[in-house]
C-alpha positions as CSV (number, residue, x, y, z in Angstrom):
1,M,1.9,33.8,-88.3
2,N,1.3,30.1,-88.1
3,L,4.2,28.6,-86.2
4,A,3.2,25.1,-87.1
5,H,4.6,25.7,-90.6
6,S,7.6,27.9,-89.5
7,S,11.1,26.8,-88.9
8,I,12.4,27.1,-85.3
9,P,15.3,29.5,-85.0
10,P,18.6,28.0,-83.8
11,N,18.5,29.7,-80.4
12,D,15.1,28.3,-79.8
13,V,16.2,24.8,-80.9
14,S,18.9,25.0,-78.3
15,L,16.4,26.0,-75.7
16,L,14.1,23.0,-76.5
17,Q,17.1,20.7,-76.6
18,S,18.4,21.8,-73.2
19,V,15.0,21.4,-71.6
20,L,14.6,17.9,-73.2
21,D,18.1,16.9,-72.1
22,A,17.5,18.1,-68.5
23,W,14.2,16.3,-68.4
24,C,15.8,13.1,-69.7
25,R,18.6,13.2,-67.1
26,H,16.1,13.9,-64.3
27,Q,13.7,11.1,-65.4
28,K,16.6,8.8,-66.2
29,I,15.5,8.1,-69.7
30,S,17.4,8.2,-72.9
31,R,16.8,11.0,-75.3
32,K,15.9,8.6,-78.1
33,D,13.0,7.3,-75.8
34,A,11.7,10.8,-75.2
35,T,9.7,11.3,-78.5
36,E,6.4,12.1,-76.6
37,E,8.3,14.7,-74.5
38,A,9.8,16.2,-77.6
39,K,6.3,16.5,-79.1
40,I,5.0,18.2,-76.0
41,L,7.9,20.7,-76.1
42,I,7.3,21.5,-79.8
43,T,3.5,21.9,-79.1
44,E,4.1,24.3,-76.2
45,Y,6.7,26.2,-78.3
46,Q,4.1,26.5,-81.1
47,K,1.7,28.0,-78.5
48,G,4.3,30.6,-77.7
49,V,5.9,29.2,-74.6
50,R,9.6,30.2,-74.5
51,S,10.3,29.9,-70.7
52,Q,12.4,27.0,-69.6
53,I,10.3,26.7,-66.4
54,R,7.0,26.8,-68.3
55,L,8.3,24.1,-70.7
56,I,9.3,21.9,-67.8
57,D,6.0,22.5,-66.2
58,A,4.2,21.3,-69.4
59,L,6.3,18.1,-69.3
60,S,5.5,17.6,-65.6
61,K,1.8,18.1,-66.1
62,R,1.6,15.4,-68.9
63,R,3.8,12.8,-67.2
């Protein structure tokens, strides 16, 4: 299954949003300015990452 062309289930959208929101609060940036971070999260999701910790790690490594 190619996740790049699949929709993201609502529960997983909530997961990605909560990680992004937490990241933005921690980094003191607005969510509208976090497009690169959102892309990173979606890329990691497409690779199969579903753990909040691993998603945050991915953001930390690319910052």
